[in-house]
VOPAGU-2260 file (C-alpha; in pm, 1 decimal, decimal comma):
REM VOPAGU-2260
SITE   aa  ch    i         X         Y         Z
SITE  MET   A    0   -2598,4    2076,2   -4526,4
SITE  HIS   A    1   -2554,6    2183,4   -4167,2
SITE  ASP   A    2   -2780,6    2036,8   -3903,9
SITE  HIS   A    3   -2762,6    2358,9   -3694,3
SITE  ILE   A    4   -2699,4    2169,7   -3370,8
SITE  ASP   A    5   -2589,8    2402,8   -3093,9
SITE  HIS   A    6   -2280,8    2206,2   -2988,6
SITE  ALA   A    7   -2191,9    2450,5   -2711,7
SITE  SER   A    8   -2536,6    2410,3   -2561,2
SITE  ALA   A    9   -2509,9    2032,7   -2594,5
SITE  VAL   A   10   -2176,3    2032,8   -2414,1
SITE  ARG   A   11   -2315,0    2251,3   -2135,1
SITE  THR   A   12   -2614,3    2020,1   -2096,2
SITE  TRP   A   13   -2390,9    1712,0   -2090,8
SITE  THR   A   14   -2156,0    1878,7   -1839,5
SITE  ARG   A   15   -2444,5    1969,3   -1606,1
SITE  ARG   A   16   -2585,1    1618,4   -1633,5
SITE  SER   A   17   -2244,8    1458,9   -1573,8
SITE  ALA   A   18   -2175,6    1683,1   -1276,3
SITE  THR   A   19   -2512,8    1593,4   -1128,5
SITE  GLN   A   20   -2437,6    1224,4   -1177,3
SITE  ARG   A   21   -2088,5    1254,5   -1033,6
SITE  ARG   A   22   -2183,0    1441,2    -715,8
SITE  PRO   A   23   -2346,2    1145,3    -537,7
SITE  GLN   A   24   -2060,2     922,7    -650,4
SITE  ARG   A   25   -1805,2    1168,2    -511,7
SITE  ARG   A   26   -1991,1    1182,5    -182,5
SITE  ALA   A   27   -2003,9     803,2    -171,6
SITE  ILE   A   28   -1631,8     779,4    -243,5
SITE  ALA   A   29   -1552,3    1041,0      21,2
SITE  THR   A   30   -1765,3     852,4     275,2
SITE  ARG   A   31   -1604,2     519,8     184,3
SITE  ASP   A   32   -1252,3     662,7     207,1
SITE  GLY   A   33   -1331,8     835,0     537,4
SITE  ILE   A   34   -1451,4     507,1     684,6
SITE  ALA   A   35   -1143,0     327,5     551,4
SITE  ALA   A   36    -906,6     589,0     696,1
SITE  ALA   A   37   -1070,8     574,4    1038,3
SITE  ALA   A   38   -1069,4     195,1    1028,0
SITE  ALA   A   39    -699,3     195,1     939,0
SITE  GLU   A   40    -620,6     398,2    1251,1
SITE  HIS   A   41    -826,8     155,4    1454,2
SITE  PHE   A   42    -660,3    -153,3    1305,0
SITE  ASN   A   43    -315,6      -1,5    1360,0
SITE  THR   A   44    -397,9      62,5    1724,5
SITE  VAL   A   45    -584,3    -250,0    1835,6
SITE  GLY   A   46    -516,0    -500,1    1557,7
SITE  TYR   A   47    -762,5    -688,6    1343,4
SITE  ALA   A   48    -891,6    -913,1    1620,3
SITE  GLY   A   49    -945,1    -622,3    1858,3
SITE  ALA   A   50   -1118,9    -395,0    1607,5
SITE  ARG   A   51   -1497,4    -363,2    1630,8
SITE  ILE   A   52   -1730,6    -225,5    1369,3
SITE  ALA   A   53   -1921,5     -26,0    1631,7
SITE  ASP   A   54   -1602,1     152,8    1738,8
SITE  ILE   A   55   -1508,5     226,9    1378,6
SITE  VAL   A   56   -1854,8     370,0    1309,4
SITE  ALA   A   57   -1829,3     588,5    1620,0
SITE  THR   A   58   -1490,8     718,7    1508,5
SITE  THR   A   59   -1598,0     808,2    1155,4
SITE  GLY   A   60   -1926,1     969,5    1250,6
SITE  ALA   A   61   -2087,7     780,6     963,4
SITE  SER   A   62   -2416,6     602,8    1015,1
SITE  LYS   A   63   -2422,8     228,9    1063,2
SITE  GLY   A   64   -2626,3     199,7     743,9
SITE  SER   A   65   -2361,8     390,7     549,3
SITE  MET   A   66   -2092,7     171,4     698,3
SITE  TYR   A   67   -2262,6    -151,7     595,9
SITE  HIS   A   68   -2346,9      -9,6     253,2
SITE  HIS   A   69   -1977,5      22,6     174,8
SITE  PHE   A   70   -1840,5    -255,7     392,6
SITE  PRO   A   71   -2080,0    -534,0     491,5
SITE  SER   A   72   -1827,6    -685,7     732,6
SITE  LYS   A   73   -1504,8    -615,2     917,4
SITE  GLU   A   74   -1335,3    -859,6     682,7
SITE  SER   A   75   -1450,2    -668,5     372,2
SITE  LEU   A   76   -1318,2    -345,8     523,1
SITE  ALA   A   77    -980,5    -504,8     596,3
SITE  GLN   A   78    -969,3    -653,4     246,3
SITE  TYR   A   79   -1028,2    -307,8      98,5
SITE  LEU   A   80    -726,5    -176,2     290,2
SITE  VAL   A   81    -514,6    -471,3     175,4
SITE  GLN   A   82    -613,3    -401,5    -185,7
SITE  GLY   A   83    -503,1     -41,1    -137,6
SITE  TRP   A   84    -165,5    -159,8     -11,3
SITE  GLY   A   85    -143,7    -388,2    -313,9
SITE  THR   A   86    -190,5     -87,6    -540,6
SITE  VAL   A   87      88,3      97,2    -358,0
SITE  LEU   A   88     317,0    -202,5    -410,7
SITE  VAL   A   89     239,3    -231,4    -781,1
SITE  ASP   A   90     286,6     141,1    -846,1
SITE  THR   A   91     608,6     166,0    -644,9
SITE  ILE   A   92     773,6    -139,9    -797,5
SITE  ALA   A   93     673,6     -28,8   -1148,7
SITE  ASP   A   94     816,9     320,5   -1091,8
SITE  VAL   A   95    1144,8     196,5    -944,9
SITE  THR   A   96    1210,4     -80,5   -1195,8
SITE  ALA   A   97    1136,4     155,5   -1486,1
SITE  ALA   A   98    1447,9     353,9   -1392,3
SITE  ASP   A   99    1780,5     255,2   -1547,7
SITE  GLU   A  100    1946,4     154,6   -1221,7
SITE  PRO   A  101    2155,9    -148,3   -1120,7
SITE  ALA   A  102    1946,4    -425,6    -967,8
SITE  PRO   A  103    2087,6    -384,5    -611,9
SITE  ARG   A  104    1999,2     -14,0    -625,5
SITE  GLN   A  105    1647,9    -106,7    -738,4
SITE  LEU   A  106    1614,9    -341,4    -438,9
SITE  THR   A  107    1715,9     -61,4    -206,7
SITE  ASN   A  108    1489,7     194,0    -372,9
SITE  VAL   A  109    1182,6     -33,0    -366,2
SITE  GLN   A  110    1211,2    -103,8       5,7
SITE  ARG   A  111    1310,7     248,5     104,4
SITE  THR   A  112    1034,2     410,4    -101,6
SITE  LEU   A  113     779,2     173,6      52,3
SITE  ALA   A  114     918,0     255,5     397,8
SITE  GLU   A  115     869,0     627,9     335,2
SITE  ILE   A  116     511,2     570,2     222,5
SITE  ILE   A  117     430,3     343,3     517,1
SITE  THR   A  118     579,5     593,8     761,6
SITE  HIS   A  119     349,9     875,9     652,2
SITE  ASP   A  120      42,4     690,4     526,9
SITE  HIS   A  121    -138,3     508,0     807,4
SITE  VAL   A  122    -388,8     362,0     559,7
SITE  ALA   A  123    -113,8     188,8     358,7
SITE  ARG   A  124      45,8      77,2     687,0
SITE  ALA   A  125    -276,6     -88,2     797,2
SITE  GLY   A  126    -307,4    -257,1     459,2
SITE  LEU   A  127      41,3    -403,6     492,4
SITE  ILE   A  128     -19,1    -536,1     843,1
SITE  LEU   A  129    -360,6    -676,3     753,0
SITE  SER   A  130    -220,6    -849,2     443,9
SITE  LEU   A  131     -75,6   -1116,7     670,1
SITE  GLU   A  132    -395,0   -1172,3     870,7
SITE  ARG   A  133    -522,8   -1519,7     777,9
SITE  ALA   A  134    -881,1   -1405,9     841,0
SITE  VAL   A  135    -833,6   -1135,7     577,1
SITE  ASP   A  136    -610,1   -1301,1     317,7
SITE  GLU   A  137    -573,2   -1667,7     399,7
SITE  SER   A  138    -320,1   -1734,9     125,1
SITE  ALA   A  139    -132,3   -1403,7     164,4
SITE  LYS   A  140    -173,8   -1320,2    -204,7
SITE  VAL   A  141     -52,1    -961,2    -177,9
SITE  TYR   A  142     251,1   -1051,7      32,0
SITE  THR   A  143     339,8   -1336,3    -204,6
SITE  ALA   A  144     310,3   -1104,1    -504,7
SITE  TRP   A  145     543,7    -856,6    -332,0
SITE  THR   A  146     812,3   -1117,8    -260,9
SITE  SER   A  147     777,2   -1253,3    -615,4
SITE  ALA   A  148     834,0    -907,2    -764,3
SITE  VAL   A  149    1139,0    -849,7    -543,4
SITE  SER   A  150    1264,2   -1198,5    -633,8
SITE  VAL   A  151    1274,7   -1095,4   -1000,3
SITE  ILE   A  152    1508,5    -806,9    -910,8
SITE  VAL   A  153    1725,7   -1034,1    -694,6
SITE  GLU   A  154    1751,6   -1289,1    -975,5
SITE  GLN   A  155    1857,1   -1014,1   -1213,2
SITE  ALA   A  156    2126,7    -900,4    -968,5
SITE  ILE   A  157    2259,2   -1257,3    -937,2
SITE  ARG   A  158    2242,8   -1319,2   -1312,8
SITE  THR   A  159    2444,3   -1005,1   -1387,9
SITE  GLY   A  160    2700,6   -1077,8   -1117,7
SITE  GLN   A  161    2597,7    -788,4    -894,4
SITE  LEU   A  162    2515,1   -1032,1    -614,8
SITE  ASP   A  163    2690,6   -1360,1    -543,9
SITE  ASP   A  164    2497,9   -1672,3    -639,0
SITE  THR   A  165    2453,2   -1809,5    -286,8
SITE  ALA   A  166    2171,7   -1986,8    -104,1
SITE  GLU   A  167    2131,0   -1682,1     119,5
SITE  HIS   A  168    2095,3   -1447,2    -174,7
SITE  SER   A  169    1847,2   -1681,2    -341,7
SITE  ARG   A  170    1627,2   -1621,7     -35,9
SITE  LEU   A  171    1701,1   -1248,9     -20,0
SITE  ALA   A  172    1361,0   -1132,6    -144,8
SITE  GLU   A  173    1181,7   -1325,8     127,8
SITE  THR   A  174    1431,8   -1203,5     387,2
SITE  LEU   A  175    1396,1    -837,5     289,7
SITE  CYS   A  176    1014,4    -847,1     272,9
SITE  ALA   A  177     977,8   -1042,3     597,0
SITE  GLY   A  178    1221,7    -806,3     767,6
SITE  PHE   A  179    1029,1    -507,5     633,0
SITE  VAL   A  180     704,1    -643,4     779,0
SITE  GLY   A  181     877,6    -707,4    1111,9
SITE  ALA   A  182    1012,9    -352,7    1120,6
SITE  VAL   A  183     666,8    -210,5    1054,7
SITE  HIS   A  184     505,2    -433,2    1318,4
SITE  VAL   A  185     758,6    -335,7    1584,9
SITE  ALA   A  186     744,4      36,4    1505,6
SITE  THR   A  187     363,3      33,8    1498,2
SITE  SER   A  188     334,1    -165,4    1821,7
SITE  LEU   A  189     567,7      78,1    1996,5
SITE  GLY   A  190     383,9     378,4    1853,5
SITE  GLU   A  191     698,2     484,3    1666,4
SITE  PRO   A  192     610,0     490,9    1294,7
SITE  GLU   A  193     878,5     753,2    1241,3
SITE  THR   A  194    1141,3     480,7    1300,8
SITE  ILE   A  195    1023,9     259,0    1013,5
SITE  SER   A  196    1263,3     400,0     752,6
SITE  ARG   A  197    1559,9     372,0     990,3
SITE  ARG   A  198    1474,7      10,3    1070,9
SITE  VAL   A  199    1442,1     -76,6     702,3
SITE  ASP   A  200    1771,3     100,5     627,9
SITE  ASP   A  201    1942,7    -105,9     898,6
SITE  LEU   A  202    1805,2    -427,1     750,1
SITE  GLN   A  203    1932,0    -336,2     404,1
SITE  MET   A  204    2272,8    -233,4     537,0
SITE  LEU   A  205    2311,2    -583,8     680,9
SITE  TRP   A  206    2223,3    -758,0     353,4
SITE  LEU   A  207    2320,9    -518,8      77,0
SITE  GLY   A  208    2558,6    -269,8     232,4
SITE  SER   A  209    2329,6       4,6     101,1
SITE  ASP   A  210    2398,6     360,1     210,2
SITE  PRO   A  211    2102,2     478,8     421,8
SITE  ALA   A  212    2176,9     833,2     310,8
SITE  MET   A  213    2108,2     742,5     -51,5
SITE  PRO   A  214    1797,3     925,6    -176,2
SITE  VAL   A  215    1489,3     719,1    -241,7
SITE  ALA   A  216    1354,2     683,5    -593,8
SITE  ALA   A  217    1105,3     947,0    -700,9
SITE  ARG   A  218     746,6     827,8    -717,9
């Protein structure tokens, strides 16, 4: 026996209710992301120590109440940006290592893909730089996770004979990640983010002999 429920009407009612519930959330997310993007520009320009909440609020046009609703402190705002950078790292490394490429090529693709992202995404760039601020991440969890993930690729390259088993190569992950951070810091300080990829390419040429003209892995 049919219960004669008007499923189409039920779906329309649910859709209207869901849309009504989602609208405030979407506005909240847009406000949060707008604040984060403005803060990233500010952090990239003046650094963590020089950044002030009042200046960030003035830049975003958001109210102070809205600012503190999403980010109760400068530290919480910086931590949010670091978490975003962590997500970029996880996604990039997962995408690159999923490809059937030799380990040295994976090393090159990870760093070059990250360099491309950092060049064009000032929010990710701020997250990277802030990830080494002791006031934000005292134990550098995100940076350590990055070097650990790259270390796995290096170990694979050594194990398969694609890299020589030397003390220098055993430290290669730390060298590449530290050099990457240095390249980003220098380019950002000089106001030359467009040079990040070139600087990272130069670093990899020194250690891996990678061809800078090689295309980066697709994201």
